SEGUSE-460469 format. One record per residue (C-alpha): x, y, z; residue number from 1; residue in one letter. Coordinates in Angstrom, 3 decimals. Each point is the difference from the previous one (the first is absolute). Layout:
<sites>
+----------+----------+----------+-----+-----+
|       px |       py |       pz |   n | res |
+----------+----------+----------+-----+-----+
|        X |        Y |        Z | NUM |   a |
...
+----------+----------+----------+-----+-----+
</sites>
This chain:
<sites>
+----------+----------+----------+-----+-----+
|       px |       py |       pz |   n | res |
+----------+----------+----------+-----+-----+
|   57.882 |  122.773 |  128.118 |   1 |   m |
|    3.568 |    1.630 |   -0.459 |   2 |   a |
|    1.521 |   -2.645 |    1.904 |   3 |   t |
|   -1.513 |   -2.620 |   -2.068 |   4 |   t |
|    1.293 |    1.577 |   -3.145 |   5 |   e |
|    3.411 |    0.311 |    1.486 |   6 |   v |
|    0.076 |   -3.761 |    0.912 |   7 |   m |
|   -1.257 |   -0.962 |   -3.431 |   8 |   s |
|    2.804 |    2.214 |   -1.726 |   9 |   n |
|    2.712 |   -1.575 |    2.151 |  10 |   a |
|   -1.345 |   -3.582 |   -0.728 |  11 |   q |
|    0.058 |    0.822 |   -3.792 |  12 |   s |
|    3.709 |    1.227 |    0.259 |  13 |   v |
|    1.009 |   -2.866 |    2.135 |  14 |   a |
|   -1.765 |   -2.372 |   -2.615 |  15 |   s |
|    2.103 |    1.697 |   -2.929 |  16 |   d |
|    3.177 |   -0.371 |    1.906 |  17 |   s |
|   -0.532 |   -3.687 |    0.281 |  18 |   v |
|   -1.026 |   -0.229 |   -3.489 |  19 |   d |
|    3.311 |    1.805 |   -0.965 |  20 |   d |
|    2.035 |   -2.385 |    2.015 |  21 |   d |
|   -1.528 |   -3.079 |   -1.653 |  22 |   f |
|    0.306 |    1.600 |   -3.560 |  23 |   n |
|    3.739 |    0.657 |    0.496 |  24 |   y |
|    1.827 |   -1.755 |   -2.802 |  25 |   r |
|    3.899 |   -0.541 |    0.342 |  26 |   s |
|    2.321 |    0.792 |   -2.984 |  27 |   l |
|    1.177 |   -3.239 |   -1.527 |  28 |   s |
|    3.701 |   -0.551 |    0.951 |  29 |   s |
|    0.311 |   -1.805 |   -3.221 |  30 |   g |
|   -1.121 |    2.859 |   -2.058 |  31 |   a |
|    2.701 |    2.021 |    1.662 |  32 |   i |
|    2.680 |   -2.507 |   -0.637 |  33 |   a |
|   -0.957 |   -0.329 |   -3.637 |  34 |   s |
|    0.436 |    3.868 |   -0.478 |  35 |   v |
|    3.443 |   -0.128 |    1.694 |  36 |   v |
|    1.086 |   -2.851 |   -2.283 |  37 |   l |
|   -1.475 |    1.650 |   -2.943 |  38 |   g |
|    2.043 |    2.978 |    0.577 |  39 |   v |
|    3.148 |   -2.045 |    0.453 |  40 |   l |
|   -0.713 |   -1.689 |   -3.272 |  41 |   s |
|    1.058 |    3.225 |   -1.753 |  42 |   s |
|    3.646 |   -1.379 |    0.827 |  43 |   l |
|   -0.350 |   -2.331 |   -2.832 |  44 |   l |
|    0.231 |    2.698 |   -2.264 |  45 |   f |
|    3.385 |    1.217 |    1.566 |  46 |   v |
|    1.427 |   -3.567 |    0.014 |  47 |   a |
|   -1.266 |   -0.563 |   -3.508 |  48 |   g |
|    2.229 |    2.747 |   -1.183 |  49 |   g |
|    3.004 |   -1.941 |    1.103 |  50 |   d |
|   -0.822 |   -3.590 |   -0.807 |  51 |   s |
|   -2.853 |   -2.502 |   -0.514 |  52 |   l |
|    1.344 |   -2.188 |    2.849 |  53 |   l |
|    0.029 |    2.879 |    2.444 |  54 |   s |
|   -3.750 |    0.551 |   -1.115 |  55 |   c |
|   -1.013 |   -3.610 |    0.349 |  56 |   m |
|    1.675 |   -0.262 |    3.464 |  57 |   l |
|   -2.351 |    2.893 |    1.067 |  58 |   l |
|   -3.174 |   -1.545 |   -1.567 |  59 |   s |
|   -1.283 |   -1.637 |    2.948 |  60 |   p |
|   -0.868 |    3.432 |    1.499 |  61 |   i |
|   -2.831 |    0.687 |   -2.456 |  62 |   p |
|   -1.068 |   -3.595 |    0.154 |  63 |   v |
|   -0.469 |    0.150 |    3.655 |  64 |   v |
|   -1.556 |    3.374 |   -0.211 |  65 |   g |
|   -2.576 |   -1.172 |   -2.577 |  66 |   l |
|   -0.701 |   -3.088 |    2.143 |  67 |   t |
|   -0.588 |    1.880 |    3.054 |  68 |   i |
|   -2.227 |    2.422 |   -1.729 |  69 |   g |
|   -2.246 |   -2.438 |   -1.630 |  70 |   l |
|   -0.371 |   -1.779 |    3.330 |  71 |   r |
|   -0.879 |    3.360 |    1.699 |  72 |   a |
|   -2.641 |    0.652 |   -2.708 |  73 |   l |
|   -1.466 |   -3.256 |    0.633 |  74 |   a |
|   -0.036 |    0.300 |    3.771 |  75 |   s |
|   -1.625 |    3.445 |   -0.197 |  76 |   i |
|   -2.628 |   -1.518 |   -2.507 |  77 |   h |
|   -0.717 |   -2.724 |    2.513 |  78 |   a |
|   -0.209 |    2.317 |    3.055 |  79 |   m |
|   -1.258 |    3.452 |   -1.218 |  80 |   p |
|   -1.180 |    0.748 |    3.450 |  81 |   d |
|    3.219 |   -0.560 |    1.633 |  82 |   q |
|    2.742 |    0.974 |   -2.336 |  83 |   l |
|    0.582 |    3.068 |   -2.007 |  84 |   s |
|    2.696 |    0.851 |   -2.625 |  85 |   g |
|   -1.272 |   -1.047 |   -3.385 |  86 |   k |
|    1.511 |    2.885 |   -1.835 |  87 |   k |
|    3.346 |   -0.294 |    1.826 |  88 |   t |
|    0.238 |   -3.681 |   -0.954 |  89 |   a |
|   -0.859 |    0.700 |   -3.666 |  90 |   l |
|    2.744 |    2.837 |    0.156 |  91 |   v |
|    2.473 |   -2.905 |    1.104 |  92 |   g |
|   -1.086 |   -2.372 |   -2.651 |  93 |   v |
|    0.473 |    2.452 |   -2.831 |  94 |   v |
|    3.401 |    1.267 |    1.302 |  95 |   l |
|    1.101 |   -3.653 |    0.281 |  96 |   s |
|   -1.245 |   -0.951 |   -3.495 |  97 |   i |
|    1.819 |    2.975 |   -1.539 |  98 |   v |
|    3.160 |   -0.625 |    1.843 |  99 |   g |
|    0.049 |   -3.519 |   -0.999 | 100 |   l |
|   -1.145 |    0.286 |   -3.714 | 101 |   v |
|    1.564 |    3.287 |   -0.617 | 102 |   g |
|    3.389 |   -0.758 |    1.987 | 103 |   g |
|    0.559 |   -3.419 |   -1.781 | 104 |   i |
|   -1.112 |    1.455 |   -3.398 | 105 |   g |
|    2.436 |    3.029 |    0.302 | 106 |   y |
|    2.887 |   -2.324 |    1.215 | 107 |   a |
|   -0.698 |   -2.393 |   -3.038 | 108 |   g |
|    0.142 |    2.929 |   -2.256 | 109 |   l |
|    3.368 |    1.308 |    1.334 | 110 |   v |
|    1.406 |   -3.665 |    0.040 | 111 |   h |
|   -0.967 |   -0.344 |   -3.628 | 112 |   a |
|    1.331 |    3.240 |   -1.180 | 113 |   t |
|    3.079 |    0.883 |    2.042 | 114 |   e |
|    2.549 |   -2.232 |   -1.822 | 115 |   v |
|    1.363 |    2.025 |   -3.061 | 116 |   p |
|    0.101 |   -2.027 |   -3.365 | 117 |   e |
|    3.053 |   -2.201 |   -0.514 | 118 |   g |
|    0.676 |   -0.547 |    3.838 | 119 |   y |
|   -0.630 |   -3.200 |    1.950 | 120 |   t |
|   -1.536 |    0.214 |    3.378 | 121 |   r |
|    1.914 |   -1.175 |    2.977 | 122 |   t |
|   -0.044 |    0.253 |    3.742 | 123 |   a |
|    2.163 |   -0.290 |    2.982 | 124 |   f |
|   -1.637 |   -3.058 |    1.168 | 125 |   y |
|    1.084 |   -1.883 |   -3.248 | 126 |   e |
|    3.749 |    0.842 |    0.773 | 127 |   f |
|    0.167 |   -2.131 |    3.219 | 128 |   r |
|    0.897 |   -3.542 |   -0.615 | 129 |   p |
|   -2.123 |   -2.743 |    1.559 | 130 |   d |
|    1.481 |   -2.375 |    2.723 | 131 |   e |
|    0.738 |   -2.795 |   -2.665 | 132 |   v |
|    1.908 |    2.640 |   -2.217 | 133 |   e |
|    1.915 |    1.229 |    2.921 | 134 |   q |
|    1.136 |   -3.514 |    1.044 | 135 |   r |
|    1.288 |   -0.745 |   -3.456 | 136 |   v |
|    1.732 |    3.264 |   -0.102 | 137 |   g |
|   -2.259 |    2.042 |   -2.615 | 138 |   k |
|   -0.078 |    3.276 |    1.669 | 139 |   l |
|   -1.833 |    1.457 |   -2.993 | 140 |   v |
|   -3.310 |   -1.613 |   -1.028 | 141 |   p |
|    0.339 |   -1.454 |   -3.528 | 142 |   p |
|   -3.105 |    1.765 |   -1.217 | 143 |   d |
|    1.676 |    3.340 |    1.146 | 144 |   v |
|    3.368 |   -0.962 |   -1.365 | 145 |   h |
|   -1.609 |   -0.404 |   -3.429 | 146 |   a |
|   -0.880 |    3.970 |    0.287 | 147 |   l |
|    3.733 |    0.847 |    0.133 | 148 |   d |
|    0.433 |    2.579 |   -2.616 | 149 |   g |
|   -3.501 |    0.374 |   -0.705 | 150 |   e |
|   -2.305 |    3.054 |    0.462 | 151 |   k |
|   -2.031 |   -0.315 |    3.050 | 152 |   v |
|   -2.277 |    2.140 |    2.353 | 153 |   f |
|    0.012 |   -0.202 |    3.640 | 154 |   i |
|   -1.438 |    2.081 |    2.911 | 155 |   k |
|    1.415 |    0.852 |    3.373 | 156 |   g |
|    1.243 |    2.833 |    2.081 | 157 |   y |
|    3.034 |    2.105 |    0.108 | 158 |   m |
|    2.164 |   -0.407 |    2.856 | 159 |   r |
|    1.904 |    3.120 |    0.919 | 160 |   p |
|    3.403 |    0.762 |    1.227 | 161 |   g |
|    1.603 |   -3.373 |   -1.355 | 162 |   t |
|    3.324 |   -0.481 |   -1.462 | 163 |   h |
|    0.338 |   -2.769 |   -2.600 | 164 |   v |
|    3.447 |    0.955 |   -1.161 | 165 |   s |
|    2.667 |    2.755 |    0.922 | 166 |   r |
|   -1.361 |    2.150 |   -2.620 | 167 |   t |
|   -3.657 |   -0.084 |    1.195 | 168 |   d |
|   -1.179 |    3.112 |    1.658 | 169 |   t |
|   -3.242 |    0.033 |    1.952 | 170 |   p |
|   -2.013 |    2.970 |   -1.245 | 171 |   v |
|   -3.649 |    0.985 |    0.001 | 172 |   r |
|   -0.178 |    1.954 |   -3.289 | 173 |   h |
|    0.905 |   -0.885 |   -3.671 | 174 |   n |
|    0.602 |   -3.582 |    1.319 | 175 |   v |
|    1.558 |   -2.100 |   -2.763 | 176 |   s |
|    0.854 |   -3.207 |    1.899 | 177 |   r |
|   -1.480 |   -1.568 |    3.119 | 178 |   f |
|   -1.023 |   -3.307 |    1.693 | 179 |   l |
|   -3.589 |   -1.204 |   -0.706 | 180 |   l |
|   -1.344 |   -2.072 |    2.665 | 181 |   v |
|   -2.962 |   -2.210 |    0.581 | 182 |   r |
|   -1.956 |    1.991 |    2.770 | 183 |   d |
|    0.115 |    3.306 |    1.500 | 184 |   n |
|    1.001 |   -1.494 |    3.443 | 185 |   n |
|    3.297 |   -1.145 |   -1.562 | 186 |   q |
|    0.128 |    3.385 |   -1.777 | 187 |   c |
|   -0.368 |    2.373 |    2.985 | 188 |   c |
|    2.159 |   -1.369 |    2.561 | 189 |   f |
|    2.451 |   -2.471 |    0.982 | 190 |   g |
|    3.540 |   -1.173 |   -0.785 | 191 |   d |
|    0.470 |   -1.043 |   -3.727 | 192 |   i |
|    1.593 |   -3.331 |    1.267 | 193 |   s |
|   -3.581 |   -0.913 |    1.241 | 194 |   t |
|   -1.286 |   -0.101 |   -3.590 | 195 |   v |
|    0.244 |   -3.149 |   -1.800 | 196 |   k |
|    1.679 |    0.017 |   -3.675 | 197 |   y |
|   -3.563 |   -1.141 |   -1.425 | 198 |   y |
|   -1.729 |    3.070 |    1.597 | 199 |   d |
|    1.771 |    2.597 |   -1.837 | 200 |   q |
|    1.082 |    1.293 |   -3.415 | 201 |   v |
|    2.717 |    2.289 |   -0.892 | 202 |   f |
|   -1.390 |    2.482 |   -2.485 | 203 |   v |
|    1.867 |    2.136 |   -2.193 | 204 |   q |
|   -1.919 |    2.431 |   -2.063 | 205 |   l |
|    0.904 |    0.586 |   -3.590 | 206 |   a |
|    1.746 |    3.176 |   -1.205 | 207 |   d |
|   -1.700 |    3.353 |    1.204 | 208 |   r |
|   -2.844 |   -2.061 |    1.452 | 209 |   l |
|   -0.335 |    0.918 |    3.630 | 210 |   t |
|   -2.667 |   -0.214 |    2.778 | 211 |   t |
|   -0.686 |    1.556 |    3.372 | 212 |   e |
|    0.079 |   -1.827 |    3.409 | 213 |   y |
|   -3.234 |   -1.087 |    1.294 | 214 |   s |
|   -1.684 |   -2.460 |    2.348 | 215 |   g |
|   -2.592 |   -0.878 |   -2.570 | 216 |   r |
|    0.106 |   -3.092 |   -2.251 | 217 |   m |
|    2.088 |    0.243 |   -3.101 | 218 |   f |
|   -0.751 |   -1.762 |   -3.223 | 219 |   r |
|    3.330 |   -0.791 |   -1.741 | 220 |   i |
|    0.755 |   -1.479 |   -3.434 | 221 |   g |
|    3.376 |   -1.014 |   -1.609 | 222 |   g |
|    2.527 |   -2.629 |   -0.794 | 223 |   v |
|    0.572 |   -2.525 |    2.752 | 224 |   l |
|    3.378 |   -1.167 |    0.765 | 225 |   k |
|    0.791 |   -2.884 |    2.409 | 226 |   i |
|    3.107 |   -0.715 |    1.771 | 227 |   f |
|   -0.466 |   -3.149 |    2.056 | 228 |   p |
|    3.624 |   -0.070 |    1.312 | 229 |   e |
|   -0.856 |    3.092 |    2.001 | 230 |   n |
|   -2.476 |   -1.964 |    2.166 | 231 |   a |
|    2.753 |   -1.143 |    2.361 | 232 |   a |
|    0.893 |    3.757 |    0.831 | 233 |   s |
|   -3.582 |    0.390 |    1.672 | 234 |   g |
|   -1.287 |    3.443 |   -1.024 | 235 |   a |
|    3.383 |    1.750 |   -0.526 | 236 |   r |
|    0.027 |   -0.745 |   -3.658 | 237 |   l |
|   -3.243 |   -0.351 |   -2.069 | 238 |   p |
|   -1.023 |   -3.302 |   -1.556 | 239 |   v |
|   -2.845 |    1.872 |   -1.993 | 240 |   y |
|    0.805 |    3.258 |   -1.886 | 241 |   t |
|   -2.393 |    2.006 |   -2.372 | 242 |   l |
|    1.074 |    2.241 |   -2.691 | 243 |   q |
|   -3.012 |    2.027 |    0.085 | 244 |   a |
|   -1.575 |    2.007 |   -2.718 | 245 |   d |
|   -3.488 |    0.389 |    1.599 | 246 |   y |
|   -0.768 |    1.408 |    3.218 | 247 |   v |
|   -3.359 |    1.107 |    1.454 | 248 |   k |
+----------+----------+----------+-----+-----+
</sites>
């Protein structure tokens, strides 16, 4: 009798073990991927603080995260006995939506409000002449040349330790003059001769207006002065200068 009971219990345990093996559900890889991409979607808020373009370039991250998350939810719904991770996929979907909508919305708000009243927005990519203009000797695009003497707003990065003239002193505190360059790769390393004239603006801050050196993006406003004749000197003499009265 005791032997029969032991054998019955053993068979029951074995049966439960087999059932557990068959009831095992794997965590959806799509759910995991959607969470990872959802977390990375927060980068849109960081990029949006710099520029709308930077934010848009990162927008595929939440789009892919949202797509993968929705597909994971569909797969889990179709195969509930084989896949788990519904809550994980939902988290990824929500994070992706927040990153996409919130990030682009924030970037749009910054873009719409960052230019001070009375200034015209411009950008480094506008300073570069196209191939046709270069062939005919127009080293400054006509649309940009029309801004000569006008108040403009431009964003870029401070290049440290550069000499624009003999009186220029590379300092990090109470900076009143510096080169504003297109991106932080050009800002942080390399010989000045490698920077094209259309990728830099010499900034002279107004009286008593100074700033501190930083690797962050700067927002500068002031009167644009253009000297096309300096283009032949490479980067030694500035083609674009800014008499700045606004720095942020």
